[in-house]
N, C-alpha and C positions, 0 to 999 in steps of 0.2 A: 393795627393796631392787636383784632388775636392773635394772629402771625405772631408777634412780635412777643405777649403774652406765653402764646407754646413754648417757643424758643423756652424765652426764660424760665420756666416751667419743668423742659428736659435734663434742664441746666440748673437749676436745683433736687432735683430728682437725681440726679448722676450722681452731684455730688453727698446727699442722703445717705445711698446707697456703698453709697467709697466707704465713707462714715463708720456707718455697721461696720460693716467687715471687717475693718481697722481695731473698731471698738471688742468684737466679739473674736479677734485676735487674741484682742492686750487683757481676754479675760478667759483664754483658757488656764485650760488648769497645772498645776506646777505640777511638772516629772519628777516623780520617787523614787526612791527605790521600790518601791511596792506598785505602782502602778507605768515601771517604764522599764528596759534594757537599754544599759551601758552597751554600746557597738565601738572596739577600736579598731580601730582601721587605722592605714596609712598616710594619710591629713588628718588627725587627731583621736580621740573622743567624742563623740554624739548620745547625746538620752535623746534612747527616741520610747514613743509612746508603746506601749504592749497594744495588737490590733489593731494598728492604725483605719479607719475603714476608706481614705483618699491617698493614694497612691502613687506618685509619678517614677513611675521604670528610664531612663535614662541608658544600660547597661542589658543586653537583651544575656547574659546568663542567666543575672537573676529574675528578669524575665519569667523565663521558659521554666527556673524551681518553682517559682510560685504558680506558676498555670501546673506543674507536675502538683503541684500541693492543692489545689483547689482554690485558687485565690484570686479567681478574677476578676468577681464585684470589687478587691477591692482596688485596681488599678483603675485611674481618671486618666494618664495621661501617658503614653509614648510619643517621640521619637517614629514616624509613618516610613518617612522619606528615603529607611533604608531599610525600608523589614528582614527578616531574612523567611527563606521562600516557607521553611520551618513551620514560624510565624503565623504565617498568610493569615487565618482566620481573625488575625486584631487588625484587618487590613477595612475591612468594610462594617466592621462589630464602628456603631455612632455612639456610642456612652464612654467611648474611649477616644481621649481627644489628641491629634495629634500636634503636638511640640516640635515640631521639626524635623532635625538630620543630627545627626551623631553629634557634630562638632556647630551646628550653625541650630544653636535655642530656640526659639518663640519664648523668652522669657513672660512677655501678655500675659501668650495663654497661661503661662507656666504657671503663674502671679491670680489667673481669675479665674484656674482649678481650683484656689485653695487647697492643696495638700496635705497632708497629716507626717506625711515623712517624702522624702525624697532620694533615689536613689543612683548614685549614678559611677563613670566606669573609668578607664583611660582616658577619654576623649574629651571629657570634662570639669577634666584636672580645673584645669584653667577657670570653671563656672564657678569650682564650688564652695569662696568666701561669697558672690553675688547669690548664688543658687538656697547658703544659708540663711539668708536672711528674710527669704519666705519661709521656709519650716526646715524642718530637722534632718540634713543630707551625709548618709557614706555612704562611701565610696570600696565597693565591691572592686575588686578586681585578685587576679589569680598569680602570686608566685611561683613562675617557673622556674625556679630550682628545686620548688616543693609543688607539687601541683593536687598531688593527691590532699594531701591534707591540708592546705591553704583551702581548697575548690571545698573542702566539707567544711572549716571555719565558717565560711562564705554561707553555705546552704543552712548553718546549723543557727546561724546567727540570725537566718530570717524562719527556719526552724523555732527559734526562742523570742521573736518578734509578735507571730503571728498563732502563737500553742501547738503548732505543730509537730514535735517533735517525735512522737511516736512512729509520725508515716514518716518520718524522711526519714530517720532511723533504719527503717523500710527498704526505701526506696536506695538508700546508702550501701543493704547488707546484697541488693540487687546492681552493683553499682564496680560494688570490690568480689561482686561473681563475675559477671562478662572481664573484667582484670586482670584475676585467677588466670582468666582461662586464658585467655592471649597470649603472659606468662609463661603456662604451666608450659604453652607452643613456641616460642621463642626460646627460650632455654636449651629445644633439643637441633633448632634450627640453629645455624652458623648464617644464614645470609644476613647483607648487610643492606642498608637501606641509603639513598639520600634525600632530606627534604627540600623541593624549591618552591619560592612562588616564582610570577611567571607573570611577567607587569611591562606591556607594548613593548616586548620583541628583547625583552631583558633580562637574567637569569638571577635569585636572588637567594643565595645556601643559609638552612638553620640549620645548629646542630641540640648537641643538649647542652640546656639547662636554658633556652631560646622562648618565643614566643609559641613556636609549632613543637618544642621536644618530649614533647609527653611520646608521641611515636615510642625515641627512646628510653626515655625516665621511667616512665608509665609499662609503656605496652614492652616495656623488652627486647622489642630490637639494633642493636650494634650496630652505630652510626660506618658508612662504607667511607666516609670523610671524617678525620679523629680530633682533629687541630680547627676546627671551627670557632671562632669567636664569637659569642655572643656577643651580638649589636640587634635592635630597633630593628634597625630594616633587613639586618641579616647579611651574610657579605655579598659582595656582587664578584658572579663569575662568568665563566665562560661554557661555550659547548666543550672548547676542550675541553676545557676544566670537569666538566663530566664524563665524556668520556673515557680523561685520564686515572676519573676517580672509577668510573667503572661498578655502579650500583646494583643491586643484585634486586633492589625494587627506588625505584622509581617515585614518590608521594608528589604532585603537585597540586597545589594552590592558588588558583587560576584570577588574582587581584582584578582585571577585567569585566569574566563576566560577576565578580562580588558585589563592585560596586555597579554595575549595565551603564557603562566603559569600550571598550575591544576587547571582547571573548578573548579570549588566545584560537586560533587556526590551529590545530594539533598535525598540519601536514608543514608547518613551519617551526613546530615545537622538534616533536621525532623527526628533526633532518636525519641525513648519512651518521652525520657523523652519529647521534642519538640510537642508531640504528646500531647500532656496536656494539652497542653496552649490552647487558646480563641481562636488565631488569629489557627492554628491549628483547631482544632472545625469544626470551621464557613469557614474553607477553603480563611482566609487570610492570607494565609504566601506569600508574597511579594514577585518577583523575579527585585529587579528595573535594569534596562539596566546598565551596568559596565564601558561600555565606555564612556556614557553619564552623567553620575553619576561620577567615580571615576578620569578621562580624561581629559572631558570637566565643559559644568558648566558653566552659567554665559552668555551668550549670548541670543542671541533670541533664532535662533533653539532650543537651547539645555533647554534654559527653556521654550520654548511652554511642548519640549517631555514629561519634569520634568513633567508638570502641566499635560501636559493629561496623563502619568500611576498614577502619584499620584489619579486624579479626575477616572479612570478608577477604580480604587482599590478599591475607598472610595463609587460606584454607587454599 
């Protein structure tokens, strides 16, 4: 009988806690122009409370921007299953809960965290409406056709939300500085580049306006292949295509390494045909950090690191 009472009491307690949580949400302060920021994003308009205390961040570029702005204490949940190496500090932080994978969200955990704000990226687009029921949700994505301006717009929204406008502008000036340094070099350099993703022994090429087009569009390296169609997964190409294109720089993003599956075997990548290219002969085959280029990008830290990798390859 005592055990039955304990079970009934536990069930009642669970319902009471859930009821209190729901009542707290209903009692939330109405968001106005004075106490919130209106964020316009590709999925709509979202009014976000100023300086929210509890933020679930599903998009790594926004996460690294928040880190650069000293907002770690605001982050209560992130997808740790695919965490990029440069954000490994969050791996062991028990105060920040694991919300699952980038595409396999743990909605129960997210709901239990009672966030004031949820930030998502392209991989969570289909979950936007469901997440919006939990808390104000904003969609942060970089427009690859206008990389720098859209990246800055996203960063400035975060600066406005958290009252970090002044610090953010200082960070953006540093971004502009390193970008201009690279651009000044590439204006005088007539070498051309091909950007490819390597995945399970297959190549996909990316040109201007693509997800990796920052190499051409922002940093100013001329494309070795002029007419690549912009596609989410790039253009499927062969070893012969790379040989015929004969790039001076061959930038490679290893998808397998990014998602911890089959890391590229460089001897297979740099086969007999690839070895005939200018890139191989001049030691300009560059393996870019896949976790930054494939999983992240579009944040203050990731932009800086991408720029540094390109700068290192050029000089």
